[in-house]
C-alpha positions in Angstrom: -39.5 -2.0 27.8 -36.4 -0.5 28.5 -33.6 -1.2 26.0 -30.0 -2.3 27.2 -27.1 -1.0 25.1 -25.1 -4.2 25.1 -28.3 -6.4 24.1 -28.2 -7.0 20.4 -31.0 -10.0 20.2 -33.7 -7.7 19.4 -32.4 -5.8 16.4 -35.3 -3.7 15.7 -34.7 -1.6 18.7 -31.2 -0.8 17.3 -32.0 -0.4 13.8 -30.9 3.2 13.8 -27.8 2.8 16.0 -24.3 3.4 14.0 -22.3 0.2 14.1 -18.5 0.6 14.4 -16.2 -0.6 11.6 -15.9 0.3 7.8 -19.1 1.5 6.1 -20.5 -0.3 3.3 -19.6 2.0 0.4 -20.9 -0.1 -2.4 -24.3 -1.8 -2.5 -23.4 -4.5 -4.8 -21.6 -7.8 -3.6 -17.7 -8.1 -4.4 -18.4 -10.5 -7.5 -20.5 -8.1 -9.1 -18.1 -5.3 -8.5 -15.3 -7.2 -9.8 -17.5 -7.9 -13.1 -18.6 -4.3 -13.3 -15.1 -2.9 -12.8 -13.7 -5.5 -15.5 -16.5 -4.4 -18.1 -15.5 -0.8 -17.3 -11.8 -1.5 -17.8 -12.5 -3.2 -21.3 -15.0 -0.4 -22.3 -11.8 2.3 -21.2 -9.4 0.2 -23.4 -11.7 0.0 -26.3 -12.1 3.9 -26.5 -8.4 4.1 -26.2 -8.0 2.0 -29.2 -6.6 -1.0 -27.3 -7.5 -4.7 -28.3 -7.2 -7.6 -25.8 -5.2 -10.7 -26.7 -5.1 -13.7 -24.4 -2.7 -16.7 -24.7 -1.1 -19.2 -22.5 2.5 -19.7 -22.1 4.6 -22.0 -19.7 5.7 -21.0 -16.4 9.0 -20.6 -17.5 8.4 -18.2 -20.3 6.1 -16.4 -18.1 8.9 -15.7 -15.6 11.6 -15.0 -18.0 9.2 -12.3 -19.4 8.8 -10.9 -15.9 12.4 -10.8 -15.3 13.0 -9.3 -18.8 10.3 -6.6 -18.1 12.1 -5.7 -14.4 15.5 -5.5 -16.5 14.0 -3.3 -19.0 12.4 -1.1 -16.2 8.8 -1.5 -18.0 5.8 -3.9 -17.4 5.3 -7.3 -19.0 2.6 -6.1 -21.2 4.6 -3.4 -22.7 7.6 -5.7 -23.2 5.1 -8.3 -25.0 4.0 -5.3 -27.2 7.7 -4.3 -28.2 8.5 -7.8 -28.9 5.7 -8.5 -31.3 6.0 -5.3 -32.8 10.0 -6.0 -33.6 8.9 -9.3 -34.7 6.3 -7.9 -37.3 8.8 -5.4 -38.4 11.1 -7.7 -39.5 
């Protein structure tokens, strides 16, 4: 049986052919990659002596913190850490 290069209905004939496009670099699905990356980030932070704190704030406060961080030329995380340290040192 002859094989026609444009016929893609018989996949077994084309299993060894390279497909154009970006190669698959990670065998895990994207959802699993995100979970693994987050787990590794938490481990790195823990090894660096950092602890996670999560809290909810209003949208206005969030925007104000973002603007203050831009003015201070720092990240929002660093700004919040500085503010907490100032409040505890009083």
